[in-house]
Each structure stands twice: as C-alpha cells, then as structure tokens.
C-alpha positions as CSV (number, residue, x, y, z in Angstrom):
1,M,-54.2,4.0,13.7
2,D,-56.8,2.0,11.8
3,T,-55.7,0.2,8.6
4,R,-58.5,1.7,6.6
5,V,-57.5,5.2,7.7
6,K,-53.9,4.6,6.8
7,D,-55.0,3.2,3.4
8,A,-57.2,6.3,2.8
9,R,-54.4,8.6,3.7
10,L,-51.9,6.8,1.5
11,R,-54.4,6.9,-1.4
12,K,-54.8,10.7,-0.9
13,V,-51.1,11.3,-0.7
14,C,-50.5,9.3,-3.9
15,G,-53.2,11.3,-5.6
16,D,-51.8,14.6,-4.4
17,F,-48.3,13.6,-5.6
18,E,-49.8,12.8,-9.1
19,S,-51.5,16.2,-9.1
20,V,-48.2,18.0,-8.3
21,F,-46.5,15.9,-11.0
22,L,-49.2,16.7,-13.6
23,H,-49.1,20.4,-12.7
24,Y,-45.3,20.5,-13.2
25,T,-45.8,18.7,-16.6
26,L,-48.4,21.1,-17.7
27,K,-46.3,24.1,-16.6
28,S,-43.3,22.7,-18.5
29,A,-45.3,22.1,-21.6
30,R,-46.7,25.7,-21.4
31,N,-43.2,27.1,-21.2
32,T,-42.3,25.5,-24.5
33,I,-44.9,27.6,-26.3
34,P,-43.4,30.9,-27.5
35,E,-45.2,34.0,-26.4
36,S,-46.6,36.2,-29.1
37,E,-47.9,39.7,-29.3
38,L,-51.3,38.3,-30.3
39,F,-52.0,37.2,-26.7
40,D,-51.5,39.1,-23.4
41,S,-48.3,38.1,-21.7
42,S,-48.6,40.2,-18.6
43,H,-47.9,39.0,-15.1
44,E,-51.6,38.6,-14.4
45,S,-52.0,36.5,-17.5
46,R,-49.2,34.2,-16.5
47,L,-50.5,33.9,-13.0
48,Y,-54.0,33.0,-14.3
49,K,-52.5,30.4,-16.7
50,S,-50.5,28.9,-13.8
51,M,-53.6,28.7,-11.6
52,M,-55.6,27.2,-14.4
53,D,-52.8,24.5,-14.9
54,E,-52.9,23.8,-11.2
55,K,-56.7,23.3,-11.2
56,M,-56.5,21.2,-14.3
57,A,-53.9,19.0,-12.8
58,I,-56.0,18.5,-9.6
59,S,-59.0,17.7,-11.7
60,M,-57.0,15.2,-13.8
61,A,-55.6,13.5,-10.8
62,Q,-59.0,13.2,-9.1
63,G,-60.4,11.6,-12.2
64,R,-58.7,8.7,-13.9
65,G,-55.4,10.6,-14.0
66,A,-52.3,9.3,-15.6
67,G,-52.0,6.2,-13.5
68,L,-49.0,7.5,-11.6
69,G,-50.9,7.8,-8.3
70,Q,-52.2,4.2,-8.6
71,M,-48.8,2.8,-9.5
72,L,-47.3,4.6,-6.5
73,Y,-50.0,3.4,-4.2
74,D,-49.6,-0.2,-5.4
75,E,-45.8,-0.1,-5.0
76,L,-46.0,1.4,-1.5
77,T,-48.7,-1.1,-0.3
78,K,-46.7,-3.9,-1.7
79,R,-43.6,-2.8,0.2
80,S,-45.6,-2.3,3.4
81,A,-47.0,-5.8,3.1
82,T,-43.5,-7.1,3.9
83,P,-42.4,-5.1,6.9
84,S,-39.0,-6.7,7.3
85,E,-37.9,-5.1,4.0
86,G,-38.7,-1.5,4.8
87,P,-38.0,0.9,7.6
88,N,-40.6,1.6,10.3
89,L,-41.6,5.2,9.6
90,S,-43.6,7.6,11.6
91,Q,-45.4,10.6,10.3
92,G,-42.9,13.3,9.5
93,D,-39.9,11.0,9.2
94,V,-37.6,11.7,6.3
95,V,-35.7,8.8,4.8
96,P,-33.4,8.8,1.8
97,I,-34.8,7.0,-1.2
98,K,-32.0,4.5,-1.2
99,N,-33.2,3.2,2.2
100,L,-36.6,2.4,0.9
C-alpha cells in the first residue's frame, strides 16, 4: 500500500478517535446537568440531544479539534518510523496496548 494512502488512513482514524472521545465527553458533561420540569425529558428529547452531541463532536474533530487526534497521529507516526520497536501489524490485528 502506498505511504500516502496509509498516512491519509491514519489521519482519518486518529480524527475519528478524537470524534468518539469528544462525543463521550459531551455526553458525560450533559449527564451532569439535572433534568427539570421546564424542559422536555422524553426519550425522543434525549435521543435528539445525543444525536446533536454526536454531530457536534464530529464537527469539532474535523475542525481544529482538541488536538487529541493530532497528538495521536504524531505518536503513531513516530513509532512507525522505528519499525524495530513496534510489532508488524496488518489491518484487523488486535494487539494489547502493553505490546505497543
């Protein structure tokens, strides 16, 4: 596989990871807000808010983001620059974090 393709895929995966992380963070922050009778707390309302948080997280990650995706990308490219240190992975391989 071409190095540019691998680089683009790695950047996308790192951005996707940041998006998932930001969505979880937004969801956790929303759960700290107590529900009141003033606003609708139906199942539909909670579903809408969850979808809105997900879309907001994707938008944040595609923009400047929190920097997590870039830090992850930098760390992974630094590790792949020295192949003797890391395992040789194929797509779909699962490796425990301690082996990285």
